[in-house]
C-alpha positions in Angstrom: -20.7 -31.3 -2.6 -22.2 -31.3 0.9 -22.8 -28.0 2.8 -20.7 -29.4 5.6 -17.6 -29.8 3.4 -18.1 -26.4 1.8 -18.4 -24.8 5.2 -15.3 -26.6 6.6 -13.2 -25.6 3.6 -14.1 -22.0 4.3 -13.0 -22.5 7.9 -9.7 -23.9 6.7 -9.1 -20.6 4.9 -10.1 -18.4 7.8 -9.6 -20.2 11.1 -6.0 -19.4 12.2 -4.9 -16.0 13.3 -1.8 -14.9 11.5 -4.3 -13.3 9.2 -3.1 -10.3 7.2 -3.2 -7.9 10.1 -1.7 -4.5 9.7 -1.1 -2.1 12.5 -0.6 1.7 12.4 2.9 2.5 13.6 3.8 6.0 14.6 5.6 5.7 18.0 8.7 3.7 18.7 6.9 1.7 21.4 4.2 0.8 18.8 6.9 -0.4 16.4 8.3 -2.7 19.1 4.9 -4.0 19.9 4.1 -4.7 16.3 7.4 -6.5 15.9 6.7 -8.8 18.8 3.1 -9.3 17.7 4.2 -10.4 14.3 6.7 -12.7 15.8 4.0 -14.3 17.9 1.7 -14.7 14.8 4.3 -16.3 12.6 7.4 -17.6 14.3 6.0 -21.0 15.0 4.9 -21.6 11.4 7.9 -23.6 10.3 8.4 -27.1 9.1 7.9 -29.7 10.3 4.9 -28.6 12.3 2.4 -30.4 14.5 -0.3 -28.0 15.7 -3.4 -28.6 17.9 -6.1 -25.9 18.3 -9.5 -25.9 20.0 -11.9 -23.6 18.2 -15.1 -22.2 19.8 -17.5 -19.7 18.5 -20.2 -17.6 20.3 -22.3 -14.5 19.5 -24.8 -12.3 21.1 -27.1 -12.9 18.1 -27.1 -16.4 16.6 -27.4 -16.0 12.8 -24.8 -18.4 11.3 -23.3 -21.9 12.0 -20.0 -20.6 13.2 -21.8 -18.7 16.0 -22.1 -22.0 17.9 -18.9 -23.6 16.6 -17.0 -26.0 18.8 -14.4 -28.4 17.4 -10.9 -29.7 17.7 -8.4 -29.0 14.9 -5.1 -30.6 14.1 -2.5 -29.5 11.6 0.5 -31.6 10.5 2.9 -30.3 7.9 6.2 -31.6 6.6 8.2 -31.4 3.4 6.1 -34.2 1.8 2.6 -32.7 2.3 0.0 -31.8 4.9 -2.8 -33.3 6.9 -5.6 -31.2 8.5 -8.4 -32.5 10.7 -11.2 -30.2 11.7 -13.9 -32.0 13.6 -15.1 -34.8 11.4 -13.6 -33.4 8.2 -10.1 -34.2 6.9 -7.9 -32.6 4.3 -4.9 -34.5 2.9 -2.4 -32.9 0.5 0.6 -34.1 -1.4 2.5 -32.6 -4.3 -0.2 -33.5 -6.9 -3.5 -34.2 -5.0 -5.8 -32.5 -2.5 -8.4 -34.8 -0.8 -11.3 -33.7 1.4 -13.0 -36.3 3.5 -16.3 -35.9 5.3 -16.8 -38.8 7.7 -20.4 -37.8 8.5 -21.4 -37.4 4.9 -19.4 -40.5 3.8 -18.1 -38.3 0.9 -14.7 -37.6 -0.6 -13.6 -34.8 -2.9 -10.4 -35.2 -4.9 -8.7 -32.3 -6.6 -5.6 -31.8 -8.6 -3.1 -29.9 -6.5 -0.9 -27.5 -8.4 0.4 -25.5 -5.4 3.7 -26.0 -3.6 4.0 -26.7 0.1 5.0 -23.1 0.5 1.8 -22.1 -1.2 -0.2 -24.3 1.1 1.4 -22.7 4.1 0.6 -19.3 2.7 -3.0 -20.2 2.0 -3.9 -22.2 5.2 -1.5 -20.9 7.8 -1.5 -17.2 7.1 1.9 -16.7 5.6 0.8 -13.6 3.7 2.1 -10.6 5.5 5.2 -8.9 4.3 6.7 -5.5 4.6 4.8 -4.3 1.6 1.5 -5.2 3.3 2.5 -3.3 6.4 3.3 -0.3 4.3 0.1 -0.6 2.2 -2.3 -1.0 5.0 -0.7 1.0 7.8 -3.3 2.9 9.8 -6.0 0.3 9.7 -5.4 -1.2 13.1 -4.2 0.0 16.5 -2.3 -2.1 19.0 -1.9 -1.8 22.8 -0.4 -3.9 25.6 -3.1 -5.7 27.6 -3.0 -7.0 31.1 -1.0 -10.1 31.8 -3.0 -13.3 32.4 -1.1 -15.6 34.8 2.3 -16.0 33.1 1.1 -14.9 29.6 1.6 -11.5 28.0 -1.2 -9.9 26.0 -1.8 -7.6 23.1 -5.1 -6.0 22.2 -5.6 -5.1 18.5 -8.6 -3.2 17.1 -9.5 -1.8 13.7 -9.6 1.9 13.4 -12.6 1.7 11.2 -15.8 1.9 13.3 -19.0 0.1 12.7 -21.5 2.4 11.1 -23.5 4.4 13.6 -21.5 3.2 16.6 -18.3 4.0 18.5 -17.2 0.3 18.2 -14.4 -1.0 16.0 -15.4 -3.4 13.3 -12.9 -6.0 14.6 -11.0 -6.6 17.8 -8.3 -9.2 18.5 -6.7 -10.2 21.8 -3.7 -12.5 21.7 -2.2 -14.2 24.7 1.3 -15.5 24.3 4.3 -16.9 26.1 6.7 -14.0 26.5 9.7 -16.3 26.5 9.0 -18.6 23.6 6.9 -16.0 21.7 4.4 -18.8 20.9 0.7 -18.0 20.9 -1.5 -19.4 23.7 -4.9 -18.0 22.7 -6.4 -15.7 20.1 -9.8 -14.2 20.7 -11.3 -12.5 17.6 -14.5 -10.4 17.7 -16.1 -9.3 14.5 -19.0 -6.8 14.6 -21.7 -6.3 12.1 -25.2 -4.8 11.9 -28.3 -7.0 12.0 -31.7 -5.6 11.0 -34.4 -5.5 13.8 -37.9 -4.3 14.2 -39.1 -1.5 16.5 -40.3 -3.9 19.2 -36.9 -5.6 19.5 -35.1 -2.3 19.5 -37.4 -0.9 22.2 -37.0 -4.1 24.3 -33.2 -4.2 24.1 -32.8 -0.5 24.7 -33.5 -0.9 28.4 -30.9 -3.6 28.8 -27.4 -2.3 30.0 -25.5 -4.9 28.0 -26.9 -3.4 24.8 -25.9 0.2 25.5 -24.0 1.5 22.5 -25.0 -1.6 20.5 -28.3 -0.3 19.0 -28.5 1.8 15.9 -31.5 3.8 14.8 -30.9 5.1 11.3 -33.2 7.9 10.1 -35.4 6.4 7.3 -33.4 3.2 7.4 -34.9 1.2 10.3 -33.4 -0.2 13.4 -30.2 -2.2 13.8 -28.5 -4.4 16.4 -24.8 -4.8 16.7 -23.9 -8.5 16.4 -20.6 -9.5 18.1 -19.3 -12.8 16.8 -16.4 -14.1 18.9 -14.1 -16.9 17.8 -11.6 -18.3 20.3 -8.5 -20.2 19.1 -6.8 -22.0 22.0 -3.5 -23.6 21.1 -3.1 -26.9 22.8 0.0 -28.2 21.0 2.8 -26.5 19.0 5.6 -28.9 18.1 8.3 -29.3 15.5 9.2 -33.0 15.9 11.4 -34.3 13.1 10.9 -37.7 11.6 7.2 -37.6 12.6 5.1 -39.0 9.7 1.8 -37.5 8.7 -1.1 -39.3 10.5 -2.8 -39.8 7.1 -1.6 -39.8 3.6 -3.5 -39.8 0.3 -2.9 -43.6 -0.1 -4.7 -44.3 3.2 -7.9 -43.0 1.7 -7.8 -43.5 -2.1 -5.8 -45.6 -4.5 -5.1 -45.1 -8.2 -6.6 -47.7 -10.5 -5.4 -46.1 -13.7 -3.7 -42.8 -14.6 -6.0 -40.0 -13.2 -8.5 -42.5 -11.9 -8.9 -43.2 -8.2 -11.1 -45.3 -5.9 -11.6 -45.4 -2.1 -9.5 -48.0 -0.3 -11.4 -51.0 1.1 -11.9 -49.4 4.5 -13.7 -46.5 2.8 -15.3 -48.3 -0.1 -18.8 -47.1 1.2 -17.7 -43.5 0.7 -18.8 -41.6 -2.4 -15.7 -40.2 -4.3 -16.0 -37.2 -6.6 -12.9 -36.7 -8.6 -11.5 -33.4 -9.8 -14.7 -31.4 -9.8 -14.6 -28.0 -11.4 -12.9 -25.4 -9.3 -16.1 -23.4 -9.0 -17.7 -26.3 -7.1 -15.5 -25.7 -4.2 
């Protein structure tokens, strides 16, 4: 399997907010804010769904591919299956097969699919937050109303756990949403981590105002920089049009030549097809 397909599959699992976020609720106003926040995260995730998202990544320290990420993503889901396009990579799912296609690598990966559509929604769209999760993880995050941006309302969410040696939360999320429809407009997620540095880097950055509070000197354990990796999910389309077929189905990419044996269709005959690799290869 190519690195590109592996990386894109990880993105499919992580990209959309509506992640298992749990918020500490002590005050009545906090409970109201949590209720609305959860509505924003999840109310649009119903069938049929046509979703468009622009995803961009940036960071103050570039150490991973997602730090310079920029792609368009599209999700189509109905009662028959799903189609996901992220940049040059596609994922097509029906009730028995899951196909990954990398157009740049000219490669296809075909898996047996044993999950229901409801399971796909839970895995890829974040349908994994219930009352038990709220009760079990209460106290991990704090929520506050942020300033309105044009006509959109805002919530700021931050983890109560601080990054070691700093006063910064490990994770911060800002969500902009339409206060009428409760649909998300933009999620901005910031994840912080420590990156090892040498004494020269530490000394050079210590005089820069933007690095104030973002440098850590651990006694006997070296010097560290706070990496802030930011991912922006800008929602361009949220629709629930009925009788809208999936843009691509399994049969548009591969055909069965015998029970359990598939080959690319003529248009994709130059693609390499790997069938049902071991689960560990994913």
